[in-house]
ZAMARGU-4260 file (C-alpha; in steps of 0.2 Angstrom, whole numbers, plus 5000, padded with zeros to 4 digits):
<rodrens>
0) 6202/6008/5500 | 6220/6004/5498 | 6228/5989/5487 | 6235/5976/5497 | 6253/5974/5494
5) 6251/5956/5490 | 6237/5960/5477 | 6239/5952/5459 | 6233/5966/5448 | 6220/5960/5435
10) 6226/5953/5419 | 6244/5948/5425 | 6250/5929/5429 | 6252/5926/5447 | 6270/5920/5443
15) 6275/5936/5434 | 6285/5946/5450 | 6280/5965/5448 | 6283/5969/5466 | 6301/5964/5469
20) 6311/5981/5465 | 6321/5988/5480 | 6310/6002/5484 | 6294/5990/5484 | 6304/5978/5496
25) 6310/5994/5507 | 6291/6000/5509 | 6285/5984/5514 | 6297/5984/5526 | 6293/6000/5535
30) 6277/5995/5534 | 6280/5979/5545 | 6289/5990/5558 | 6275/6004/5558 | 6263/5989/5562
35) 6275/5984/5576 | 6276/6000/5582 | 6257/6004/5583 | 6254/5984/5592 | 6270/5989/5606
40) 6262/6006/5610 | 6246/5997/5612 | 6251/5984/5622 | 6261/5999/5636 | 6245/6007/5637
45) 6235/5991/5643 | 6249/5987/5654 | 6250/6006/5661 | 6232/6004/5662 | 6232/5990/5674
50) 6241/6000/5686 | 6230/6013/5685 | 6242/6025/5675 | 6234/6034/5662 | 6247/6037/5647
55) 6238/6048/5632 | 6242/6038/5614 | 6229/6045/5604 | 6244/6056/5598 | 6258/6045/5594
60) 6245/6031/5586 | 6236/6046/5577 | 6256/6050/5570 | 6258/6029/5566 | 6241/6028/5556
65) 6244/6045/5546 | 6262/6036/5542 | 6253/6020/5539 | 6241/6027/5526 | 6255/6036/5517
70) 6266/6020/5516 | 6250/6011/5508 | 6248/6026/5497 | 6268/6024/5491 | 6267/6006/5489
75) 6251/6006/5479 | 6260/6021/5467 | 6274/6008/5467 | 6265/5993/5463 | 6255/6002/5448
80) 6271/6009/5441 | 6279/5992/5440 | 6262/5986/5433 | 6263/5997/5419 | 6282/5995/5416
85) 6278/5976/5413 | 6265/5981/5401 | 6277/5995/5391 | 6289/5981/5390 | 6275/5969/5383
90) 6270/5980/5373 | 6288/5984/5364 | 6289/5965/5363 | 6273/5966/5354 | 6278/5979/5341
95) 6295/5969/5336 | 6283/5954/5335 | 6271/5964/5324 | 6286/5970/5312 | 6293/5953/5311
100) 6283/5944/5300 | 6273/5946/5283 | 6260/5934/5290 | 6248/5945/5297 | 6235/5938/5304
105) 6245/5925/5314 | 6256/5941/5322 | 6238/5951/5326 | 6232/5936/5333 | 6247/5932/5345
110) 6247/5952/5350 | 6229/5950/5353 | 6233/5936/5365 | 6245/5945/5375 | 6233/5962/5375
115) 6220/5951/5384 | 6231/5944/5395 | 6239/5961/5401 | 6223/5969/5403 | 6212/5956/5412
120) 6199/5957/5396 | 6188/5941/5392 | 6187/5944/5374 | 6197/5954/5360 | 6191/5960/5342
125) 6199/5970/5328 | 6189/5977/5316 | 6193/5984/5299 | 6183/5995/5287 | 6177/5983/5274
130) 6181/5992/5256 | 6167/5982/5248 | 6154/5987/5260 | 6153/6007/5263 | 6152/6009/5280
135) 6153/5991/5285 | 6165/5982/5296 | 6173/5965/5296 | 6180/5956/5310 | 6198/5952/5306
140) 6204/5946/5322 | 6193/5935/5336 | 6201/5931/5352 | 6195/5926/5370 | 6205/5921/5385
145) 6203/5903/5382 | 6206/5905/5362 | 6191/5895/5357 | 6179/5909/5352 | 6165/5903/5342
150) 6166/5912/5326 | 6146/5917/5325 | 6148/5923/5344 | 6150/5944/5342 | 6145/5948/5358
155) 6151/5967/5356 | 6141/5981/5357 | 6141/5987/5338 | 6133/6005/5343 | 6149/6008/5353
160) 6161/6002/5338 | 6151/6013/5327 | 6152/6030/5338 | 6171/6027/5341 | 6171/6024/5321
165) 6163/6041/5318 | 6170/6052/5331 | 6188/6043/5330 | 6189/6044/5348 | 6193/6030/5361
170) 6179/6026/5373 | 6181/6016/5390 | 6166/6012/5401 | 6171/6002/5417 | 6152/5995/5419
175) 6140/6000/5403 | 6125/5991/5411 | 6124/6006/5420 | 6135/6023/5411 | 6122/6034/5406
180) 6133/6034/5389 | 6129/6016/5387 | 6117/6008/5398 | 6101/6014/5386 | 6111/6003/5371
185) 6102/5986/5365 | 6118/5976/5365 | 6124/5980/5381 | 6107/5974/5388 | 6107/5962/5378
190) 6124/5953/5381 | 6124/5960/5399 | 6140/5969/5395 | 6153/5977/5407 | 6169/5983/5406
195) 6174/5989/5389 | 6186/5999/5379 | 6186/6003/5362 | 6199/6012/5351 | 6200/6018/5334
200) 6212/6012/5321 | 6223/6025/5313 | 6235/6026/5301 | 6240/6045/5296 | 6225/6051/5302
205) 6217/6039/5289 | 6202/6027/5300 | 6205/6010/5295 | 6196/6001/5309 | 6195/5999/5328
210) 6201/5988/5343 | 6188/5981/5356 | 6192/5973/5369 | 6179/5968/5384 | 6175/5958/5400
215) 6156/5953/5402 | 6157/5948/5420 | 6167/5960/5430 | 6166/5979/5432 | 6180/5992/5435
220) 6191/5980/5424 | 6198/5994/5413 | 6206/6011/5419 | 6217/6024/5412 | 6231/6013/5412
225) 6222/5999/5400 | 6216/6013/5390 | 6233/6020/5386 | 6240/6001/5383 | 6227/5999/5370
230) 6228/6016/5361 | 6246/6010/5360 | 6244/5994/5352 | 6230/6001/5341 | 6243/6013/5334
235) 6256/5998/5330 | 6243/5987/5323 | 6238/6002/5312 | 6254/6002/5305 | 6258/5983/5304
240) 6241/5982/5294 | 6245/5995/5282 | 6261/5990/5278 | 6255/5971/5276 | 6242/5978/5265
245) 6254/5991/5254 | 6264/5973/5252 | 6251/5965/5246 | 6247/5977/5233 | 6266/5978/5228
250) 6267/5960/5226 | 6249/5959/5216 | 6255/5972/5205 | 6273/5963/5202 | 6262/5948/5198
255) 6252/5957/5188 | 6267/5965/5178 | 6274/5949/5176 | 6261/5941/5167 | 6259/5956/5156
260) 6278/5954/5152 | 6277/5937/5147 | 6261/5940/5137 | 6270/5954/5127 | 6286/5942/5125
265) 6274/5928/5119 | 6268/5941/5106 | 6285/5949/5100 | 6291/5929/5097 | 6275/5926/5086
270) 6281/5940/5071 | 6299/5934/5074 | 6296/5916/5072 | 6285/5920/5057 | 6301/5929/5049
275) 6315/5916/5052 | 6302/5901/5044 | 6300/5913/5029 | 6319/5918/5030 | 6321/5900/5029
280) 6307/5894/5015 | 6314/5909/5004 | 6333/5903/5004 | 6341/5896/4989 | 6344/5880/4999
285) 6327/5876/5002 | 6321/5882/4984 | 6332/5866/4981 | 6329/5855/4992 | 6308/5858/4985
290) 6314/5856/4968 | 6322/5840/4972 | 6308/5832/4981 | 6297/5837/4967 | 6307/5829/4955
295) 6308/5812/4966 | 6290/5813/4967 | 6288/5814/4949 | 6301/5800/4943 | 6291/5788/4956
300) 6274/5793/4947 | 6280/5790/4929 | 6276/5775/4920
</rodrens>
């Protein structure tokens, strides 16, 4: 089945004009000409038949159908290439965004919203390994198409996430309920899961978490293009997460160092202060002053 020339792909807004390049316009014009030629040829055949003239049109009609089919394939490929170009441009903007702020959660939230829009996902999650829980995962980012996800409504396949975390390889299924790899999993049946893509978060071969997007309502939402997009996003997100963690560690160590320096300075200042007091009290002037005060006290108490 060919893709209609005016179809809007999953995940892209209808106002995003992805079919305007000159090549696509020219292919559309050629497609119209082929349709007109087919209609004219069919009409001429009917006129000739009315006059009893047998004009064979099977050859020309078949040629036109072959041309029509070829143009449809070219238009589908041109549309697919243009969609991928839009996705890559958005991905580049997302990468710039993730490297432009130290507020990592806000950046990842905005980036996940963009991924959901581009892929046609219904929901998206970023899960990170929990250092306090061996093998455990924590939800770092949770977003839905409406941006109003209930924090307790984690309708994901934990077994798929664990498999990706264990293998370090991405997993894509265009219909989890009918996929032999996933259909027997309890969460797939419980949440009636359909389209799922889960990719690992890796930084320098270190597995730190996973990115999971899904559409529970529609099958066939994700394909190789969406898998490629999400894999690239995960690579950028992993770098941003590790950079943020490194900054946090450096900041924590710097604050700790400042506190230690302050404590040592106080400890050093105590002996110095005591010595300065002793220097004052042991000075000839202070001894004379003390003797004068004592003499004045004796005179006051004398009869």
